[in-house]
ROFI-312678 format. One record per residue (C-alpha): x, y, z. Coordinates in pm, whole numbers, plus 50000, padded with zeros to 5 digits. Example, Ala and Ser with C-alpha at 12.3 -4.5 7.8 and 13.67 -1.06 7.14 Angstrom:
512304955050780
513674989450714
END
This chain:
522934913947808
519294936747648
516424944247885
514464918847711
517164885747860
516824890848191
513224877348323
513594899348605
514184930448447
511494923348186
509114917248458
510194946248637
509314969748314
506014954148219
504754959848603
505704993248587
503774994148196
500894979648417
500515003848736
500835035548507
498465024448281
496305016148621
497385047248767
496145064548400
493115045548399
491865063548761
492925091748604
496115103048745
499155112348508
501855087448651
504545105548582
503465132548824
502755103749035
505835088949067
507615091949407
511705088249494
512475048049583
515985043349636
514035000349572
512555006049289
509365024049071
507415042449281
504165064349243
501915084149564
497775088849531
495735103149756
491545088749743
489965099150053
492045113150318
494335083750251
497625082850095
498485053149935
501865045149798
502865017349534
505725003149528
507814979249270
511074961749376
513624931249296
514614904449520
516894890149542
515044853649509
515184863749154
511834873449186
510234910649160
506614918649424
504484945749450
503044967349755
500474990649827
500825005150093
499105035150296
499685052550652
496615054850818
497055069551174
499165078251455
497535060351810
496775076352076
500605067152359
497295054352569
496055031552284
499845014752174
500325009652523
497464989552573
496144957852540
492674967152331
494024989652025
496574960751917
493984938851984
491404955651747
493504956551472
493864918751494
490684915451442
489964935451229
491934917450998
491054881651048
486884895651022
486464927750807
489574925150572
490024901450263
493934907650151
495234935650293
495984937550645
497014963850968
500864968751113
502814992951275
505655009651107
507155029551414
504295051951611
502345043651285
498975020851182
499645013150778
497644991250587
499444967650336
499124946350055
501724926349874
502494900649663
504774887049392
504734900549030
504814864448910
501624859448706
500644895648772
496984911448589
496394947448538
492754937148748
494874923649053
497434955749064
493504978749032
492184952849317
495204962349537
495484996849467
491335000849552
491084976349835
494044997650037
493035029049937
489385024050096
489685005650368
492575034250488
489995064250392
487535043150616
489745026850903
491915064150908
488275081751071
487115052051270
490275043951433
490875083351524
487515082951692
487695046651891
491035051752015
492065089052012
495095096151769
495695118251474
495025105351143
497735104450881
496375133050682
496115154750977
499855148751057
END
């Protein structure tokens, strides 16, 4: 079967080209921004003090997904042990973040957004990257100042 005979493969290739055109519009060399990922095409970039990663993956259900994620900070052990820090992340998710959310990956706070690539357009890709990058660049400093710990950029 040819590449374009497979809807999922054609969608993944189209989204890959879309992400690369968005990166180029940001002044980045998409090929140099590529990172290794066993799950599919992936790229990394820096925005201020934030590192941002973009992943395209094929789901087992026949759908592809895009995820934009930024490791933000590693909170102090005291902050992780008490409820105030996690409560603050949940409050930020509910009141100050739109289209992205804080989460924990191991001991590290991350910001992420994701969606199916079905119907995905360039404006949405640009917005997902911009949103996560700007939030991460702001909150790595704000949360570290408020709760202690280490910004991801300083790890």
